[in-house]
ZADO-1210 file (C-alpha; in nm, 4 decimals, padded with zeros to 6 digits):
<atoms>
<atom x="00.0128" y="00.0004" z="-00.0268" code="GLN" pos="1"/>
<atom x="00.0783" y="00.3905" z="-00.0355" code="VAL" pos="2"/>
<atom x="00.0305" y="00.6517" z="00.2143" code="GLN" pos="3"/>
<atom x="00.0194" y="01.0307" z="00.1392" code="LEU" pos="4"/>
<atom x="00.0458" y="01.3092" z="00.3639" code="ALA" pos="5"/>
<atom x="00.0039" y="01.6647" z="00.2347" code="GLU" pos="6"/>
<atom x="00.1469" y="01.9515" z="00.4249" code="SER" pos="7"/>
<atom x="00.1841" y="02.3260" z="00.3572" code="GLY" pos="8"/>
<atom x="-00.1894" y="02.4768" z="00.3885" code="GLY" pos="9"/>
<atom x="-00.2563" y="02.7709" z="00.5313" code="GLY" pos="10"/>
<atom x="-00.4230" y="03.1003" z="00.5358" code="LEU" pos="11"/>
<atom x="-00.2906" y="03.3718" z="00.2931" code="VAL" pos="12"/>
<atom x="-00.3858" y="03.6957" z="00.1450" code="GLN" pos="13"/>
<atom x="-00.4849" y="03.7305" z="-00.2182" code="ALA" pos="14"/>
<atom x="-00.1786" y="03.8086" z="-00.4589" code="GLY" pos="15"/>
<atom x="00.0367" y="03.5692" z="-00.2101" code="GLU" pos="16"/>
<atom x="00.2055" y="03.2428" z="-00.2799" code="SER" pos="17"/>
<atom x="00.1875" y="02.8875" z="-00.1163" code="LEU" pos="18"/>
<atom x="00.3768" y="02.5909" z="-00.1432" code="LYS" pos="19"/>
<atom x="00.2070" y="02.2622" z="-00.0644" code="LEU" pos="20"/>
<atom x="00.4016" y="01.9171" z="-00.0018" code="SER" pos="21"/>
<atom x="00.2774" y="01.5636" z="-00.0553" code="CYS" pos="22"/>
<atom x="00.4978" y="01.2944" z="00.1138" code="LEU" pos="23"/>
<atom x="00.4392" y="00.9499" z="-00.0033" code="ALA" pos="24"/>
<atom x="00.5621" y="00.6287" z="00.2103" code="SER" pos="25"/>
<atom x="00.4762" y="00.2519" z="00.1796" code="GLY" pos="26"/>
<atom x="00.5474" y="00.0731" z="-00.1452" code="LYS" pos="27"/>
<atom x="00.6603" y="00.3950" z="-00.3213" code="THR" pos="28"/>
<atom x="00.8374" y="00.2121" z="-00.6117" code="TRP" pos="29"/>
<atom x="00.4757" y="00.0952" z="-00.7313" code="THR" pos="30"/>
<atom x="00.3758" y="00.4786" z="-00.7629" code="ILE" pos="31"/>
<atom x="00.3066" y="00.6057" z="-01.1072" code="GLY" pos="32"/>
<atom x="00.1490" y="00.9217" z="-01.2114" code="GLY" pos="33"/>
<atom x="00.0501" y="01.1396" z="-00.9131" code="MET" pos="34"/>
<atom x="-00.1671" y="01.4605" z="-00.8939" code="ALA" pos="35"/>
<atom x="-00.3154" y="01.7343" z="-00.7031" code="TRP" pos="36"/>
<atom x="-00.6866" y="01.7776" z="-00.6557" code="TYR" pos="37"/>
<atom x="-00.8947" y="02.0286" z="-00.4551" code="ARG" pos="38"/>
<atom x="-01.2453" y="02.0329" z="-00.3560" code="GLN" pos="39"/>
<atom x="-01.4543" y="02.2852" z="-00.1883" code="THR" pos="40"/>
<atom x="-01.7938" y="02.2076" z="00.0068" code="PRO" pos="41"/>
<atom x="-02.0834" y="02.1659" z="-00.2376" code="GLY" pos="42"/>
<atom x="-01.8492" y="02.1199" z="-00.5416" code="LYS" pos="43"/>
<atom x="-01.6886" y="01.8461" z="-00.7347" code="GLU" pos="44"/>
<atom x="-01.3531" y="01.7603" z="-00.6721" code="ARG" pos="45"/>
<atom x="-01.1487" y="01.9030" z="-00.9509" code="GLU" pos="46"/>
<atom x="-00.8047" y="01.8279" z="-01.0963" code="LEU" pos="47"/>
<atom x="-00.5346" y="02.0633" z="-01.0479" code="VAL" pos="48"/>
<atom x="-00.2547" y="01.9154" z="-01.1677" code="ALA" pos="49"/>
<atom x="-00.0807" y="01.5969" z="-01.2756" code="ARG" pos="50"/>
<atom x="00.2388" y="01.4718" z="-01.3279" code="ILE" pos="51"/>
<atom x="00.3940" y="01.1742" z="-01.4538" code="THR" pos="52"/>
<atom x="00.6399" y="00.8877" z="-01.2881" code="ARG" pos="53"/>
<atom x="00.9291" y="01.0682" z="-01.4452" code="GLY" pos="54"/>
<atom x="00.8508" y="01.4024" z="-01.3415" code="GLY" pos="55"/>
<atom x="00.6776" y="01.5615" z="-01.6355" code="VAL" pos="56"/>
<atom x="00.3844" y="01.7852" z="-01.5831" code="PRO" pos="57"/>
<atom x="00.0846" y="01.6496" z="-01.7719" code="ARG" pos="58"/>
<atom x="-00.2134" y="01.8372" z="-01.7129" code="GLU" pos="59"/>
<atom x="-00.3599" y="02.1202" z="-01.5196" code="PHE" pos="60"/>
<atom x="-00.7016" y="02.2749" z="-01.4494" code="GLY" pos="61"/>
<atom x="-00.8394" y="02.5103" z="-01.6731" code="ASP" pos="62"/>
<atom x="-00.8555" y="02.7929" z="-01.3744" code="PHE" pos="63"/>
<atom x="-00.4735" y="02.7263" z="-01.3300" code="VAL" pos="64"/>
<atom x="-00.3948" y="02.9812" z="-01.5901" code="LYS" pos="65"/>
<atom x="-00.0217" y="02.9429" z="-01.5440" code="GLY" pos="66"/>
<atom x="-00.0360" y="03.0467" z="-01.1594" code="ARG" pos="67"/>
<atom x="00.0505" y="02.7026" z="-01.0280" code="PHE" pos="68"/>
<atom x="00.3584" y="02.4652" z="-01.0683" code="THR" pos="69"/>
<atom x="00.3867" y="02.0739" z="-00.9957" code="ILE" pos="70"/>
<atom x="00.7369" y="01.9132" z="-00.9295" code="ARG" pos="71"/>
<atom x="00.8273" y="01.5727" z="-00.8426" code="ARG" pos="72"/>
<atom x="01.1566" y="01.4489" z="-00.6739" code="ASP" pos="73"/>
<atom x="01.1565" y="01.0772" z="-00.6740" code="ASN" pos="74"/>
<atom x="01.4431" y="01.0533" z="-00.4495" code="THR" pos="75"/>
<atom x="01.2524" y="01.2128" z="-00.1767" code="LYS" pos="76"/>
<atom x="00.8924" y="01.0461" z="-00.2547" code="ASN" pos="77"/>
<atom x="00.7627" y="01.3865" z="-00.2672" code="THR" pos="78"/>
<atom x="00.5099" y="01.6166" z="-00.5040" code="VAL" pos="79"/>
<atom x="00.5128" y="01.9802" z="-00.4621" code="ASP" pos="80"/>
<atom x="00.2691" y="02.2041" z="-00.5743" code="LEU" pos="81"/>
<atom x="00.3415" y="02.6015" z="-00.5961" code="GLN" pos="82"/>
<atom x="00.0532" y="02.8276" z="-00.5864" code="LEU" pos="83"/>
<atom x="00.1203" y="03.1716" z="-00.6866" code="HIS" pos="84"/>
<atom x="-00.1251" y="03.4904" z="-00.7190" code="ASN" pos="85"/>
<atom x="-00.3561" y="03.3244" z="-00.5228" code="LEU" pos="86"/>
<atom x="-00.7145" y="03.4365" z="-00.5198" code="THR" pos="87"/>
<atom x="-01.0149" y="03.3787" z="-00.2971" code="PRO" pos="88"/>
<atom x="-01.1581" y="03.1173" z="-00.5209" code="ALA" pos="89"/>
<atom x="-00.8548" y="02.8982" z="-00.4819" code="ASP" pos="90"/>
<atom x="-00.9726" y="02.8432" z="-00.0982" code="THR" pos="91"/>
<atom x="-01.0200" y="02.4569" z="-00.0986" code="ALA" pos="92"/>
<atom x="-00.8772" y="02.1715" z="00.0385" code="VAL" pos="93"/>
<atom x="-00.5886" y="02.0488" z="-00.1472" code="TYR" pos="94"/>
<atom x="-00.5373" y="01.6575" z="-00.1773" code="SER" pos="95"/>
<atom x="-00.2550" y="01.4569" z="-00.3060" code="CYS" pos="96"/>
<atom x="-00.3455" y="01.1547" z="-00.5458" code="ASP" pos="97"/>
<atom x="-00.1157" y="00.8823" z="-00.6374" code="ALA" pos="98"/>
<atom x="-00.1936" y="00.5749" z="-00.8847" code="GLN" pos="99"/>
<atom x="-00.0106" y="00.2628" z="-00.7845" code="ALA" pos="100"/>
<atom x="-00.0953" y="-00.1057" z="-00.9105" code="GLN" pos="101"/>
<atom x="-00.4224" y="-00.0156" z="-01.0407" code="GLY" pos="102"/>
<atom x="-00.5251" y="00.1778" z="-00.7218" code="PHE" pos="103"/>
<atom x="-00.6138" y="00.5421" z="-00.6511" code="ASP" pos="104"/>
<atom x="-00.4418" y="00.6460" z="-00.3031" code="TYR" pos="105"/>
<atom x="-00.5365" y="00.9471" z="-00.1374" code="TRP" pos="106"/>
<atom x="-00.4109" y="01.1833" z="00.1472" code="GLY" pos="107"/>
<atom x="-00.6258" y="01.3580" z="00.3951" code="GLN" pos="108"/>
<atom x="-00.5756" y="01.6955" z="00.2291" code="GLY" pos="109"/>
<atom x="-00.4740" y="02.0188" z="00.3521" code="THR" pos="110"/>
<atom x="-00.6817" y="02.3368" z="00.3952" code="GLN" pos="111"/>
<atom x="-00.5939" y="02.6504" z="00.1738" code="VAL" pos="112"/>
<atom x="-00.7934" y="02.9622" z="00.2391" code="THR" pos="113"/>
<atom x="-00.7209" y="03.2749" z="00.0645" code="VAL" pos="114"/>
<atom x="-00.8643" y="03.6436" z="00.2264" code="SER" pos="115"/>
<atom x="-00.9310" y="03.9125" z="00.0143" code="THR" pos="116"/>
</atoms>
């Protein structure tokens, strides 16, 4: 199995930046693609960014508009999501996803709150 732990969320003001990290543990050698998603109450979970096993960013949500970057370090078993120019619309719980051996694994999520 794979365990994921997110960190780095918090309260920031509009226009500021934040770095989220996802640390994988367990059978990390089985992990293929990874991704960050976000969800707000009453809305469906939406993809923020996806990255391949080799560290190539593959897909971003339409709302990202070049503001976020995703990086992966397989030596540290981490996937980081750098958020820039945040707006209140980015307020959500951000969760890390890992695909391994046909299963999707999720972390608990980390709250990002952006104030005006």
